[in-house]
C-alpha positions in Angstrom: -29.5 -6.8 -35.3 -27.1 -7.8 -38.1 -27.5 -11.5 -37.4 -31.3 -11.1 -37.2 -31.4 -9.4 -40.6 -29.2 -12.0 -42.1 -31.4 -14.8 -40.9 -34.5 -13.0 -42.1 -33.0 -12.8 -45.6 -32.0 -16.5 -45.6 -35.5 -17.5 -44.6 -37.5 -15.2 -46.9 -39.5 -17.5 -49.2 -39.6 -14.9 -52.0 -35.8 -14.8 -52.0 -35.5 -18.6 -51.9 -38.0 -18.8 -54.8 -35.8 -16.7 -57.0 -32.8 -18.9 -56.1 -34.7 -22.0 -57.2 -35.2 -20.6 -60.7 -31.5 -21.0 -61.6 -31.7 -24.5 -63.1 -34.8 -23.8 -65.1 -33.4 -20.6 -66.5 -30.1 -22.4 -67.3 -31.9 -25.1 -69.2 -34.0 -22.6 -71.3 -30.9 -20.5 -72.0 -29.0 -23.5 -73.3 -31.8 -25.2 -75.3 -34.0 -22.5 -76.8 -33.5 -21.0 -80.3 -31.2 -18.0 -80.6 -31.1 -15.1 -83.0 -28.6 -12.2 -83.4 -31.4 -9.7 -83.1 -31.7 -10.4 -79.4 -29.5 -7.9 -77.6 -30.2 -9.1 -74.1 -32.8 -11.4 -72.6 -32.8 -13.7 -69.6 -31.8 -11.8 -66.5 -33.2 -8.5 -67.6 -36.4 -6.9 -66.3 -37.1 -6.2 -69.9 -35.6 -8.2 -72.8 -34.2 -6.0 -75.6 -34.7 -6.9 -79.3 -32.9 -4.9 -81.9 -35.0 -2.7 -84.3 -32.9 -0.3 -86.3 -31.8 2.5 -83.9 -34.0 1.3 -81.1 -34.6 -1.7 -78.9 -38.1 -3.2 -78.6 -38.5 -4.0 -74.9 -40.6 -6.9 -73.6 -41.4 -8.2 -70.1 -43.8 -10.8 -68.8 -45.1 -11.2 -65.2 -47.6 -13.5 -63.5 -49.8 -12.6 -60.5 -50.0 -15.1 -57.7 -53.2 -17.1 -57.5 -53.9 -16.3 -53.9 -53.7 -12.6 -54.6 -56.1 -12.9 -57.5 -58.7 -14.8 -55.5 -58.6 -12.6 -52.4 -58.1 -9.2 -54.1 -59.2 -9.4 -57.7 -59.3 -5.7 -58.4 -55.9 -5.1 -56.9 -54.5 -8.1 -58.8 -55.8 -6.7 -62.1 -54.2 -3.3 -61.3 -50.9 -4.9 -60.2 -50.7 -6.9 -63.4 -50.2 -3.6 -65.3 -48.0 -2.0 -62.6 -45.4 -4.8 -62.5 -44.8 -4.6 -66.3 -44.7 -0.8 -66.3 -41.8 -0.7 -63.8 -39.9 -3.4 -65.6 -39.9 -1.2 -68.7 -39.1 2.1 -66.9 -36.2 0.6 -64.8 -34.1 0.0 -67.9 -34.8 3.6 -69.1 -37.6 2.7 -71.6 -41.1 4.0 -72.4 -44.0 1.5 -72.1 -46.1 1.3 -75.2 -48.8 -1.4 -74.8 -49.8 -4.5 -72.9 -51.3 -8.0 -73.6 -53.1 -9.8 -70.8 -53.9 -13.5 -70.2 -56.9 -14.0 -67.8 -58.8 -17.0 -66.6 -61.4 -17.1 -63.8 -64.0 -19.3 -62.2 -66.3 -16.7 -60.7 -67.7 -14.1 -63.1 -68.1 -11.4 -60.3 -64.4 -11.7 -59.4 -63.5 -11.9 -63.1 -65.2 -8.5 -63.6 -63.3 -7.1 -60.7 -60.0 -8.3 -62.2 -60.9 -6.7 -65.6 -61.8 -3.4 -63.8 -58.4 -3.4 -62.1 -56.6 -4.1 -65.4 -58.5 -1.2 -67.0 -57.7 1.1 -64.1 -54.0 0.3 -64.4 -54.2 0.9 -68.1 -55.7 4.4 -67.6 -53.5 5.3 -64.7 -50.2 4.5 -66.5 -51.6 5.5 -70.0 -50.8 2.2 -71.6 -53.4 0.5 -73.9 -54.4 -3.1 -73.7 -54.0 -4.3 -77.3 -54.2 -8.1 -77.1 -54.8 -11.0 -74.8 -56.6 -14.3 -74.1 -59.6 -14.7 -71.7 -61.1 -17.9 -70.3 -64.3 -17.0 -68.5 -65.2 -20.6 -67.7 -62.0 -21.8 -66.2 -61.5 -24.1 -63.2 -58.7 -21.9 -61.9 -57.5 -18.3 -61.7 -54.7 -17.1 -63.9 -53.5 -13.6 -64.7 -50.3 -12.6 -66.5 -49.3 -9.6 -68.5 -46.8 -9.0 -71.3 -45.7 -5.3 -71.6 -43.8 -3.9 -74.6 -41.8 -0.7 -74.8 -39.0 1.0 -76.6 -35.7 2.8 -76.0 -32.8 4.1 -78.0 -30.1 1.5 -78.2 -27.4 3.7 -76.5 -29.7 4.5 -73.6 -30.6 1.0 -72.4 -29.7 0.3 -68.8 -29.1 -3.4 -68.2 -29.7 -5.4 -65.0 -26.6 -7.5 -65.9 -23.8 -4.9 -66.1 -23.1 -3.8 -62.5 -19.4 -3.0 -62.2 -17.0 -3.9 -59.3 -16.7 -0.9 -56.9 -20.0 0.6 -58.1 -22.1 2.2 -55.5 -25.4 0.6 -54.8 -28.1 3.2 -54.7 -31.5 2.4 -53.2 -34.3 4.6 -54.7 -37.7 4.7 -53.0 -40.9 6.7 -53.0 -41.4 7.6 -49.4 -44.9 9.0 -50.1 -46.8 5.8 -49.7 -49.1 3.7 -47.5 -49.4 0.0 -46.5 -51.5 -1.8 -49.1 -54.9 -3.2 -48.4 -54.0 -6.7 -49.6 -50.8 -7.3 -47.6 -48.9 -5.5 -44.8 -45.7 -6.1 -46.8 -47.0 -4.2 -49.8 -45.9 -0.5 -50.0 -48.5 1.3 -52.2 -47.2 4.5 -53.8 -49.5 4.6 -56.8 -53.2 3.9 -56.3 -54.0 7.2 -54.6 -52.0 9.4 -56.9 -52.9 10.8 -60.4 -51.3 9.7 -63.6 -49.2 12.9 -63.9 -47.5 12.4 -60.6 -46.7 8.7 -60.9 -45.5 9.0 -64.5 -43.4 12.0 -63.6 -41.6 10.0 -60.9 -40.8 7.3 -63.4 -39.5 9.8 -65.9 -36.5 10.2 -63.6 -35.3 6.9 -64.9 -35.6 8.1 -68.5 -33.4 11.1 -67.6 -30.7 8.9 -66.1 -30.8 6.6 -69.1 -30.4 9.4 -71.5 -27.5 10.8 -69.5 -25.8 7.4 -69.4 -25.2 7.7 -65.6 -26.1 4.2 -64.3 -24.3 0.9 -64.9 -27.2 -1.3 -63.9 -30.8 -1.0 -62.7 -33.5 -3.3 -61.3 -36.9 -2.5 -59.9 -37.7 -3.9 -56.5 -40.0 -6.9 -56.8 -41.8 -9.2 -54.3 -38.4 -10.5 -53.2 -37.9 -7.1 -51.5 -34.6 -5.2 -51.4 -32.4 -8.2 -51.0 -34.2 -10.6 -53.3 -33.9 -7.9 -56.0 -30.2 -7.4 -55.1 -29.6 -11.1 -55.4 -30.9 -11.2 -58.9 -28.8 -8.3 -60.0 -25.5 -9.6 -58.7 -26.3 -13.1 -60.1 -26.7 -11.9 -63.7 -23.8 -9.3 -63.4 -21.5 -12.0 -62.0 -20.5 -9.9 -59.0 -21.2 -9.7 -55.3 -22.8 -7.0 -53.1 -22.0 -5.6 -49.7 -24.9 -3.8 -48.2 -24.8 -1.7 -45.0 -28.1 -2.3 -43.1 -27.5 1.0 -41.3 -27.9 2.9 -44.5 -31.4 1.5 -45.4 -33.8 4.2 -44.3 -37.5 3.5 -43.6 -40.3 5.9 -44.7 -41.7 7.9 -41.9 -45.2 6.5 -42.5 -43.9 3.0 -41.7 -41.8 4.2 -38.7 -45.1 5.7 -37.3 -46.7 2.2 -37.7 -43.7 0.6 -35.8 -42.4 -1.2 -38.8 -38.9 -2.7 -38.2 -36.0 -2.9 -40.7 -36.6 -6.7 -40.7 -40.1 -6.1 -42.0 -39.2 -3.3 -44.4 -36.6 -5.3 -46.3 -39.3 -7.9 -47.1 -41.7 -5.4 -48.5 -42.7 -5.2 -52.2 -41.8 -1.5 -52.6 -43.6 0.0 -55.6 -41.9 2.9 -57.4 -38.5 1.7 -55.9 -35.3 0.6 -57.7 -31.8 -0.5 -57.1 -29.2 1.4 -59.2 -25.5 0.8 -59.5 -23.1 3.5 -60.6 -19.6 4.8 -60.3 -18.6 7.3 -57.5 -18.3 9.9 -60.2 -22.0 9.6 -61.2 -23.7 8.7 -58.0 -24.2 12.2 -56.6 -25.8 13.3 -59.9 -28.1 10.3 -60.0 -29.2 11.0 -56.4 -29.9 14.6 -57.2 -32.0 13.7 -60.2 -34.2 11.3 -58.2 -34.6 14.0 -55.5 -35.7 16.5 -58.1 -38.5 14.0 -59.0 -39.5 13.6 -55.3 -37.9 10.2 -54.8 -35.6 9.3 -52.0 -32.2 8.0 -53.0 -29.0 7.1 -51.1 -26.0 4.8 -51.3 -26.5 1.7 -49.2 -23.4 -0.4 -50.3 -20.9 -1.5 -52.8 -20.6 -4.0 -55.6 -17.7 -6.3 -54.7 -15.5 -8.7 -56.8 -16.4 -11.9 -55.0 -19.1 -13.4 -57.3 -22.6 -14.4 -56.3 -22.2 -13.3 -52.7 -24.8 -11.3 -50.9 -23.1 -9.7 -47.8 -24.7 -7.5 -45.2 -22.7 -5.4 -42.7 -23.0 -2.9 -40.0 -20.4 -0.6 -38.4 -18.7 -3.5 -36.8 -18.9 -6.7 -38.8 -20.3 -8.4 -41.9 -22.1 -11.7 -42.8 -22.1 -13.5 -46.1 -25.8 -14.2 -46.2 -26.3 -16.1 -49.5 -23.8 -17.6 -51.8 -25.1 -19.2 -55.1 
């Protein structure tokens, strides 16, 4: 099983895609203009810009073209969702969104807009700016989300500490998405109060200063997200595959661990924290009806993603 999981991670295109960004990010980091007001930028789910006692938070995400073409409403909704969790996972509060939208077919374009507006209402975030091309030769959809947080409460994705526990946080109350069997939908069928309350757990943890690092689980799945976190924190990770638990709804559908670790898990996060704070973090998430448990450790060996079971371990990716 361990070897099979390791090979699955190594062959996951969404994981490999994130690896390939390294040189592009390095070039931008070395050649773009800098200002002392930027507290933290590349590598974070949300960049942080200093503004008196607060940080202004900003994140940008693009939706894949194939998703837009095949599921225009879902793509519109997801364009809001991805930005929302980028803001919440660092402990912030989303304030507003700006959307760039291009489409070739006006019927699909209307569906995209309806999905965007549904996401806006569901997460109670206004659309305040954007750019729309209704006569394009291609489909394009990207969103910039802004938020805010007190400076002292900001949880970085770049400050995981050696010997931290790795805590996997998931919403087990979900279903397989219509668009993709590897999409774990935990939001579309719930009301605003419920989905925002679950995310408020991250605000509580941020205010209590319990976590060392945090990252929401993206389309790279659990290990793609983990790879990004250890890369920017300049550490490694040792994850026990035996401790990754699958929601019962997926067990009932005969999903394997190999499939589960590839899933885009909405309302799901990776948190790193000391032994001293881990139990309290887990209890807070449980109080907000989220499942949380320790699945591994941050290790000293830099940029190594290691998976293990009760008997042995494999260094899956080194970068």
